C-alpha positions as CSV (number, residue, x, y, z in Angstrom):
1,M,-22.7,43.4,-83.0
2,A,-24.6,41.8,-86.0
3,I,-27.8,40.6,-86.0
4,S,-28.2,36.8,-86.9
5,E,-30.3,35.6,-89.8
6,N,-32.9,34.3,-87.4
7,H,-33.3,37.5,-85.4
8,K,-33.8,39.3,-88.9
9,A,-36.5,37.2,-89.9
10,I,-38.2,37.7,-86.4
11,L,-38.4,41.0,-86.4
12,Y,-39.3,41.3,-90.1
13,T,-42.0,38.7,-89.0
14,L,-43.0,40.9,-85.9
15,L,-43.1,44.0,-88.0
16,G,-45.4,42.5,-90.5
17,I,-48.0,41.3,-88.2
18,L,-48.1,44.8,-86.8
19,L,-48.6,46.3,-90.1
20,F,-50.9,43.5,-91.1
21,S,-52.9,44.1,-88.0
22,I,-53.3,47.8,-88.7
23,T,-54.7,46.8,-92.2
24,T,-57.5,44.6,-90.7
25,A,-58.5,47.3,-88.5
26,L,-58.8,49.8,-91.5
27,A,-60.6,47.0,-93.6
28,K,-63.0,46.4,-90.7
29,W,-63.7,50.0,-90.3
30,L,-64.0,50.5,-93.9
31,T,-66.1,48.1,-94.9
32,M,-68.7,49.0,-92.3
33,S,-69.2,52.0,-94.7
34,N,-68.4,50.9,-98.2
35,N,-68.7,47.8,-100.3
36,V,-66.1,45.2,-99.8
37,F,-65.3,44.8,-103.4
38,L,-64.5,48.3,-103.6
39,V,-62.4,48.4,-100.5
40,T,-60.7,45.4,-101.9
41,F,-59.8,47.3,-104.8
42,F,-58.3,50.5,-103.3
43,R,-56.5,48.4,-101.0
44,N,-55.1,46.6,-104.0
45,S,-54.5,49.2,-106.5
46,L,-52.9,51.4,-104.1
47,G,-50.8,49.1,-102.8
48,F,-49.4,48.3,-106.0
49,L,-49.1,52.4,-106.7
50,F,-47.0,52.6,-103.6
51,I,-44.7,49.4,-104.7
52,L,-44.8,50.9,-108.5
53,A,-43.0,54.3,-106.8
54,V,-40.5,51.7,-105.2
55,V,-39.4,50.2,-108.4
56,F,-39.3,53.3,-110.0
57,Y,-36.9,54.5,-107.2
58,K,-34.9,51.7,-107.5
59,Q,-35.0,52.2,-111.3
60,R,-35.2,48.6,-111.8
61,I,-37.7,46.3,-113.7
62,F,-38.8,43.0,-111.9
63,L,-39.2,40.4,-114.8
64,P,-39.9,36.7,-113.5
65,K,-36.5,34.9,-113.5
66,P,-36.4,31.4,-115.8
67,K,-36.6,29.4,-112.5
68,T,-39.6,30.8,-111.4
69,S,-42.8,30.1,-113.4
70,V,-44.8,33.0,-114.2
71,S,-47.7,30.7,-113.5
72,N,-46.5,30.6,-109.9
73,H,-47.1,34.5,-109.6
74,M,-50.1,34.2,-111.1
75,L,-51.1,31.5,-108.7
76,R,-49.8,33.8,-106.0
77,G,-51.7,36.6,-107.1
78,V,-55.0,34.9,-107.6
79,L,-54.9,33.2,-103.8
80,G,-53.8,36.6,-102.3
81,F,-56.9,38.3,-104.1
82,T,-59.5,35.7,-102.8
83,A,-57.6,35.6,-99.7
84,T,-58.3,39.4,-99.2
85,L,-61.7,39.3,-100.5
86,A,-62.7,36.8,-98.2
87,L,-60.8,38.1,-95.3
88,F,-62.7,41.6,-95.3
89,L,-66.1,40.0,-96.3
90,S,-65.5,37.9,-92.9
91,F,-64.3,41.6,-91.0
92,A,-68.1,42.8,-92.2
93,K,-69.6,39.6,-90.7
94,L,-67.6,39.1,-87.7
95,P,-65.9,40.7,-84.2
96,L,-62.4,41.7,-85.4
97,Q,-61.1,39.1,-83.0
98,D,-63.1,36.4,-84.0
99,A,-62.0,36.9,-87.9
100,T,-58.4,37.1,-87.0
101,V,-58.6,34.0,-84.9
102,L,-59.9,32.1,-87.9
103,T,-57.0,33.1,-89.9
104,Y,-55.0,30.5,-88.4
105,L,-57.2,27.6,-89.4
106,G,-55.2,27.2,-92.4
107,P,-52.7,24.5,-91.6
108,L,-55.5,22.8,-90.3
109,I,-57.4,22.8,-93.3
110,L,-54.5,22.0,-95.8
111,T,-54.0,18.6,-93.4
112,I,-57.5,17.8,-94.1
113,L,-57.2,18.5,-97.9
114,S,-53.6,16.1,-98.2
115,V,-56.0,13.3,-96.6
116,L,-59.0,13.7,-99.0
117,V,-56.7,14.8,-102.2
118,L,-53.2,13.4,-101.6
119,R,-54.4,10.6,-99.7
120,E,-51.7,11.0,-97.2
121,K,-51.8,9.1,-94.1
122,L,-51.9,10.8,-90.7
123,D,-50.6,9.6,-87.3
124,W,-52.5,9.8,-83.7
125,K,-50.7,13.2,-83.1
126,N,-51.9,15.1,-86.1
127,W,-55.4,13.4,-85.9
128,L,-55.4,14.9,-82.2
129,S,-54.2,18.4,-83.3
130,L,-57.4,18.4,-86.0
131,T,-59.8,17.3,-83.1
132,I,-58.4,20.1,-80.8
133,G,-58.5,22.6,-83.6
134,F,-62.5,21.9,-84.4
135,L,-63.1,22.2,-80.5
136,G,-62.0,25.7,-80.9
137,I,-63.9,26.6,-83.6
138,L,-66.7,25.0,-81.9
139,L,-66.3,27.3,-78.9
140,I,-65.8,30.5,-81.1
141,L,-69.1,29.8,-83.0
142,K,-71.0,29.1,-79.6
143,P,-74.2,27.2,-79.4
144,S,-76.3,30.0,-79.0
145,G,-75.1,30.8,-83.0
146,M,-74.2,34.9,-82.0
147,V,-71.3,34.5,-84.6
148,S,-72.3,34.8,-88.0
149,T,-72.2,31.3,-89.7
150,T,-71.7,33.3,-93.3
151,G,-68.7,35.1,-91.7
152,L,-67.3,31.7,-90.3
153,V,-67.3,30.5,-93.5
154,F,-65.7,33.3,-95.1
155,G,-63.0,33.3,-92.2
156,I,-62.4,29.4,-93.0
157,F,-62.0,30.1,-96.6
158,A,-59.6,33.2,-96.2
159,A,-57.4,30.7,-93.9
160,L,-57.2,28.3,-96.6
161,S,-56.5,30.8,-99.2
162,N,-53.9,32.4,-97.1
163,A,-52.0,29.2,-96.2
164,C,-52.0,28.1,-99.8
165,A,-50.3,31.8,-100.8
166,L,-47.4,31.1,-98.1
167,I,-47.0,27.9,-99.6
168,V,-46.3,29.3,-103.2
169,I,-44.5,32.3,-101.6
170,K,-41.7,29.9,-100.1
171,K,-41.3,28.2,-103.1
172,I,-40.9,31.1,-105.2
173,S,-38.9,33.0,-102.2
174,K,-35.8,30.9,-103.4
175,Q,-35.2,32.4,-106.7
176,E,-37.2,36.0,-106.2
177,S,-36.6,38.8,-103.7
178,A,-39.5,40.1,-101.8
179,L,-40.0,43.5,-103.7
180,T,-40.8,41.2,-106.8
181,I,-43.1,38.7,-105.1
182,T,-45.2,41.5,-103.6
183,F,-45.0,43.4,-107.0
184,Y,-46.5,40.8,-109.1
185,Y,-48.9,39.9,-106.1
186,L,-50.4,43.3,-106.5
187,L,-50.2,43.7,-109.9
188,I,-52.2,40.4,-110.5
189,S,-54.7,41.3,-107.6
190,T,-55.3,45.0,-108.7
191,L,-56.0,43.3,-112.2
192,F,-58.8,41.0,-110.8
193,S,-60.2,43.5,-108.4
194,T,-60.9,45.8,-111.3
195,I,-63.1,43.5,-113.3
196,F,-65.8,43.9,-110.4
197,L,-65.0,47.4,-110.1
198,P,-68.4,48.8,-112.4
199,F,-70.6,46.6,-110.7
200,V,-69.8,48.1,-107.1
201,W,-68.3,51.9,-107.7
202,E,-69.6,54.4,-105.2
203,T,-67.5,57.1,-104.7
204,P,-66.0,57.3,-100.8
205,S,-65.7,60.1,-98.5
206,Q,-62.5,62.3,-98.2
207,L,-62.0,60.3,-94.9
208,H,-62.6,57.0,-96.3
209,I,-60.5,57.8,-99.2
210,G,-57.6,59.0,-96.8
211,G,-58.1,55.5,-94.9
212,M,-58.0,53.0,-98.3
213,V,-54.2,54.8,-99.1
214,L,-53.6,53.9,-95.7
215,L,-55.0,50.4,-95.8
216,G,-52.9,50.2,-99.5
217,I,-49.8,51.2,-97.9
218,S,-50.0,49.2,-94.8
219,S,-50.9,46.0,-96.7
220,S,-48.0,46.8,-99.1
221,L,-45.5,47.1,-96.3
222,A,-47.0,44.0,-94.5
223,H,-46.5,41.6,-97.4
224,Y,-43.1,43.1,-98.1
225,C,-41.9,42.6,-94.3
226,L,-43.2,38.8,-94.2
227,A,-41.4,38.0,-97.6
228,T,-38.3,39.2,-96.3
229,G,-38.9,37.3,-93.0
230,L,-39.2,34.0,-95.2
231,Q,-36.1,34.8,-96.8
232,H,-33.8,35.0,-93.6
233,A,-35.1,31.7,-92.1
234,P,-37.5,28.8,-92.6
235,A,-40.9,28.8,-92.0
236,S,-41.1,26.8,-88.8
237,T,-38.8,29.4,-87.2
238,V,-41.1,32.5,-87.5
239,A,-44.3,30.7,-87.6
240,P,-44.9,31.2,-83.8
241,F,-44.3,34.7,-84.0
242,N,-47.6,35.4,-86.7
243,Y,-49.9,34.6,-83.4
244,T,-48.9,38.1,-81.9
245,S,-51.5,39.5,-84.5
246,I,-54.4,37.9,-82.1
247,V,-52.7,40.6,-79.3
248,W,-53.2,43.2,-81.5
249,A,-56.7,42.4,-82.8
250,S,-58.0,42.3,-79.5
251,L,-56.5,45.4,-78.3
252,F,-58.0,47.1,-81.6
253,G,-61.4,45.5,-81.2
254,I,-61.5,46.7,-77.6
255,L,-60.5,50.2,-78.5
256,F,-62.2,51.0,-81.4
257,W,-65.6,48.8,-81.2
258,N,-65.8,48.0,-77.8
259,E,-65.3,44.2,-78.6
260,D,-65.5,42.1,-75.0
261,L,-62.3,39.6,-74.6
262,R,-64.9,36.9,-74.8
263,I,-63.7,33.6,-72.7
264,N,-64.8,31.2,-75.4
265,L,-63.0,33.2,-77.9
266,L,-59.9,33.1,-75.7
267,L,-60.1,29.2,-75.2
268,G,-61.2,28.8,-78.8
269,G,-58.2,30.6,-79.8
270,L,-55.9,28.8,-77.5
271,L,-56.9,25.5,-78.8
272,I,-56.4,26.4,-82.7
273,I,-53.0,28.0,-82.0
274,G,-52.0,25.4,-80.0
275,S,-53.1,22.6,-82.1
276,G,-51.3,24.4,-85.5
277,V,-48.2,25.0,-83.3
278,F,-48.2,21.1,-82.0
279,M,-48.9,20.0,-85.6
280,A,-45.6,22.0,-86.8
281,L,-43.6,20.4,-84.1
282,N,-44.6,17.1,-85.3
283,K,-43.9,17.5,-88.7
284,K,-40.7,19.2,-87.6
285,K,-39.9,15.9,-86.1
């Protein structure tokens, strides 16, 4: 029985989110003992070497197609690098569950920017979604201030950068393969990571080097699966399945860091996710 394009997209997305969740857990563990810039470098460079091995295996040279501007690949690489760095910084400051929930603020932030920068007008449904989303942030932050404000800022910035990167990926994926997109993303991210290397270098332990190797591999495979999923179906089809990362984050956080499944986090996460889904459905109409 043949698998439909939508089902292929969903399967690739679910696998990509699982791999991404493994990546985030590894990143949190590594940033507890290593410089965040160093972890980012190893994640990007080892991921690039993994993709480079795939390129040699396929014996293909991936050059941008005429319709795809090199600047789009550059933009995707810069956005991906800043998103990864900010995300890893948020992992160092926040519980894994909190940092993961904040990654879903991207659509809300982009909506605000569309009003401020592009002067777009929103209907009452979009304003309602924004209000619900920010209530979710307040619930996660809590009046007691137990959640790091610095970590919160990094988490929000990571969500914005990642949302912008996904838009660029969707645009590029019309002409480029998932492997080509991933190849140039990791190449550009590695180049940017190398700039900071002389200032932050410290030799990791053998155990952490092994963790960084796994980090690079799992991250590369995650981006490849997510990019492939977008080639088989529209973003609106696979978007709801991205939220499965919260399930994995909660599981990993409880198992490895004894994190509590807090009521305020559950309610705040539901509000943020619900507002994003409601906004997406409203745009679809």
